[in-house]
N, C-alpha and C positions, 0 to 999 in steps of 0.2 A: 469819447467817451474811451477809454483805455480796457481792453482786453487784453489777459494772457492765457494762453490756450496752454501751455505747458503745467497743467494740474494735476497729473499724476499722484503726486504727495500727497497734495492737498490735500484730493479727495478718500484717499487711503484715509490718514490720518483721522478725518472725520469720519469717516465709516468705524473706524475701532473705538473713537472716544462713544460713538453713539452705542454702541454694540457695547461696551464695559457698561453702562449705565444702566442699559436695557437688563444687563446683565446680575448686574449687583441691586437692582431693583426687585428682579422677579425672586431672586433667592431669598429673597425675606417677606415670611410669608406676613399676609395681613391680616388674618383671622385674629392677632392680637389688641388688634385696634378694636374689635366689636364690645359694646359693652354687653353686659348680662340678659339674655331674650332679644336680643339682637342677630340678624342675618343677612348677610348679601344677597339681591337678585343675580340667581345664575343663568336663570332659562325662564322665556315665556313660551308656552306653546297653544296652538290652537286647536282644538277637536271638534268636528261637526261631531254634535250626538241627536240623531234622527235615522233614521230607514231609508225617510223619500228622498228621490236624488235631485239636487243642488244642483240649479244652473252654476256655469263658468266657480267651480267650489275654489278652484286656485288663485283664482284672481280675487273672489271675493275672499279668501283667510289670508293674502297679500294685505286690503286694504284696509280689514282689520286690524294686522298686525300694525298697520300707524295708529291706529289707536290707545298703543298700552303706556300710561301716564309713569312705569316706570320700565326702564330697560338695562338688563347687565350691564357692567363696568369694561371698553374695551381688553384683548386681549391681544398681547404680542404673540406668534408665532400660534396663534391659539391654545396657550397655556399659560401666559405671564400676565396678572395686572400691573405692569410697571407703571405708569399712567396711575393707577389708584394711592402703590405704593409713595412715587411723587407726590402725590400730592401731600400724604401724614408726615415726611418726610421736609417739606417748606411753608407747617401749615400750621407753626407756631407763631407766637406775636414775635419772637428775636428775629424770626427769620423776615430780615427787611433788605437784607444786600441785595443789588441790581440781579445777581444770577437767580438767587430765590427768587424775585418777582418774575424773572421771563421761565425758569420752568415751572411756576406756578399760570402763568401766563402760556404758556405756549403744550408744552408736556404733561403738566396733571391735571385728574379730573377726580372729582368729585363723587364719595361712596354713593351707592344704588344699596341705599339699607330696604331692605322689603317695609312696606307700609299698607297694612291689612286696608286702608281707608283710599288707600290710590288705587287700590287691585279692585274694588266696588267701584270708584269712578268710573276705573276703564270698563267693566262689563256693564256698568249703566253708558256709555258713551258707543258701546258696540251696538247695544241695544236700538239705541235712538238713530243710528247708522242704518239698521237694516230696517228698521223704519223707515226709514226716507228711502230706502231701493223697493218699497210696497211689502216688504214684511212685515205685516201689522203687528201679527202675533207673535214676533220675535222674545224668544228667553236665553239670556245667558247666564250661565254660574259658573264658579269657580272653584278649585281646590288647591292648595300650598303644600308641598312638601316640601320638609326641609332634611335634609343631610349635614351629618358632622364630620368634616376630613381635618386630621388635626388640631388645630387650632381657630379653625374658620367653619363659621357656619353658614350654609347655602341653601336659596330655597327656589326648588319648580313651583313654577304659577300654569297649572294648566285651565285654560278656559272652555268652555263645556259649550255650544252655540247648537241651538235648536232654531233654527228661522222659520218653519211650520212652512203653512204653503203661501204664496206669494197670490197679492190682490190684483187681478188685473181689468184693464179697460174694458168697459163692454158698451158703452154710447157718452161723448160727451153734447154737452147744448151750450152755446157761445153767444151771450144778453148784452148789449152795453144801453145804457142812459141815454145816450148821444145817436140819434135817430142815422146821423152818418157814420158814427165810427159801426153800428150797427148791419148796415150795407157791407160796409166791405172787409168784416169779422164773416157773414155771409159769403160775399167771395172766395176768400183765403181760406175757409175750414175743408177746404178739400187737403191743402196744404199742412196740413195739423198734425206735428208730434203726438198727440193724445188718441193715437188711432187703437183702434179696436183690438185687445190682446196683449196693448204693451203694459208692462207694472204702473201701477200708482206710484210714480216717484219724485222724488224731488229734482232729479236730473233732468228727467223728459219736462216736468214743467217750467224746470228754469230755461229747456230751449226753446218752450211754447211762449212764453215769457217775453224772449229776444227776438224770437219769429215774430212777432206780432208790434214789436213796438218799432222792429227795424222797420217792417214794412208802409207801419203807419207813420216813422219821421221820413222815408223817401217819396209819399205822398201831399209833404206841407205843413207837417203836424210835430215844426221844432222845435216844443218844447211840453212835446207829451213825456209823462214821468212816467216807467214802469211801474210803481208802486201805484200807480191807480188802475192797473189791472188785480183785481180782488184774488185772495187767496181761492184756489180750486175746495170746493163743496163736492163731497160726493153721500148717494144715496148706494149702500152696499146690499148686494143679495147674495149673500155664498161672500163669495171669493171672486163675484164679477162687480165694477163698481160703475154707478152711472152721476159721470160729473159734471158739472156745471160751471161755465167761469164766463166772470161777471167786470165789462172793463166802465168804471165810475166813472163821472164827470168831476174836472179841477174843482177845490174847493170855490164854494160862492160861484161858481160858473152854471153858465145853462147846456153850453158846447163845448166844444174843445175847438182851438181858433186855427185855422191854416195859412202858411206868411210866404209869401212871395220876396226872393231878392230883391234887396233894397240899389242902396251906394255902394262900392268896391273901393275902399283906397289902401294904398300900397303905399309905405315909407319904406325906400330904399334906400341902404342906409341911413335904418331908425337908429337917433341918439337918442333916448330919454332925457338931456341936458337941453336937447333946444326945445324951444317952447311951439307947440302945434301951429300957433299964430303968424310963426316964421316961415312955415314952408307956403310953397304959391302950390295951386293944385294946376296941373294939365292932363287932361280929356282925352284918353290915347284909347282905342278899340273898346270902349265901356268904363272903361277902370279910371280910377285918378289916383296920378300919380304923385305923390306929395312926395315936392319937391325944395330944400333949402337953401336954393342959391347956387349950391354946386350941380355937377354933373352927377346923374346917377350911375350905381355900383354897376349896373348890368344894363344891358340893353333892354330896351320896355317890352319887343316884341320877346326874348327871351323867357320875361316874366309872365308874358299873358300865354304862352304854350303850356305855360305851368301850373293856370288856374281856371277852374270848371266851374268856374259857380259865373249867370249871367244877368246883369239886372234885369226885374222883371219876370223871371223865370221864377216857377215855381219849386219850393224851396227843396232839396233831394239829399238826407245826409248821406248818402256816399261821393256826391261829387265834394261835400266838403270836405270828406275823410280823404278823397284824391287830392285834392289841391292841399292840402297841408302833409301830405304825405311826398308829393313830387315837388313840392320847394323843399323841404328839407334832404333832398336827393342831391340839391345843389349846393358845388362842395364851394364856395366863395360865402356862404350864411354859418355863422356862431349860430343863431338864434333865432328860430320861424317863431312867432308868434299871431295869430288871428286871434282878434277880438269880434263878438258878436254883440251887437243889441238893439235893442226895438227902435224904429226909427219913433221919433218924437212927433210928428206932425203930422204921418199916415199911418190909420191902424193896419195890420196885416204883412207888415215889410220888415227883414230884417237888413240893417246896413253891416258891414264886415270893416273891419281896422288890419292891414294886413302888416306887421311892421316886420322889418327884413335888417337884420343887424350883421354887417360883414364880420368876416376874419381877415386875418390879413393876410395881402394878396400875394405877396411874394416870400417863400421860406426857403429860407439855407443852414444844412446840417452837412457836419461834418464827420467823421467817424477817423479814427488811430489805433492801431491793433498792432501785438508784439505777437510771435509766432513761431515754435522750434516743429521740426521733424526729423526723423529719423530714417535713410535710409534702410529702404527695405531688404537690402542685401544681409543683411545682421554685419556690418563694417564697422557697424558701430560710429559711422560719423553723422554729424548734428549739424542741422542747419538752425541759423539764428533768424529771423527776417522779422520787416517792417512792413505795414500795410497805411493807406491813408484813402479814404470816399470821400468824394463831395458831393449833395445832393442839394443839386435848387427847382424848387415848383414855382409852378406862375398859377395859381388857383383859379383865373379870371382874365384867360387868354382869350383876345378879341374881346374880350368884354360879354361875350356870352357865358359865363359859369364854367369853360372849359378849361380840363386843367391838363400841361403841359410838368412835363416833369425830365429834368438831365441831370445824369447820374456820373461818375467822374470816378476812377477808381483806378489806382497803381498800388506796387510793391515791390519790395527786394529784399531778396535772400544772401545772406553770407554763410562762408565756409570757414570760416575758423580752424 
């Protein structure tokens, strides 16, 4: 790698070039490109049209602002729509040069022309969002105001938001078609996110679905599908809602199946081009190490220390995730893949195939750079120098996936 550190003239030239482009672009008004009846979206405003107190109003306003279907064109220094000008100047069919393509890709931006349909869609999206937050009677209206400045016409859109009252949880009832799942739900109901007084919102519902799913997967229900948690049903009395949440059985099944851990195979130094029939099975610490006739990449004990799955144990999702994460921290491996499949001979067991594809063990890198420096005394004398460095990294020192790195660096400067 070659680096030139004396870049003062280079940087100044580019700065002046970009400044001139921005000045020229912004100095030409883009209003002349508008057709009759068109206007640019210049500003979006959200106003809460209610006398009632809105909780976390500033946060809610920001969240609603992310739903704008149309946003104003960016301005440089809060004044100039230079990117819009670049769009018009390079948007002709004959503009096919490399510099034109680069400007369209990097500097230009298409015009944000006011579209009433997009504004209607924005208002609807805001209403839907508020309903998901528990404001089921929310209403959003809007007003567009146009102002003509020279040849340009700009639109300011104000969204008037009235969330009305929020619906909150009064009680929640859990049910399940599987009696075993019903007992579990009864045991963990005290930790629910659907607590009395909380808003009836999609966020709280998703948190509860995630909580139940995770809990069941840590109790052996390896293939539990969160979509089997039926949508919330509510019976409201005023602003208080009584909720019911039901867990369905898998399609065409009478109950959910519990799984234990079956056979665990580890392919250290996995190569997809080597047929599985060519591997030999070596059982170490309850794990089947599959070897293709060569020595393994990493000592087996290092891999065993990273696996939190044990044959015969109840399947726990946390241990699966922990194993995956720990194996990926071993620097020697480029890819870590854990395949799961049901045991074809014994019901209620999941087998694991852990495939570890190694990186290059020894890595050598080198850098070369040129530099200059001036004396701080103001004498005007300049030193010209060069420096070089070399880095050697061993990703599998002592075959335990430890990384050891050695770097040598040297340089010299000349006073001409």
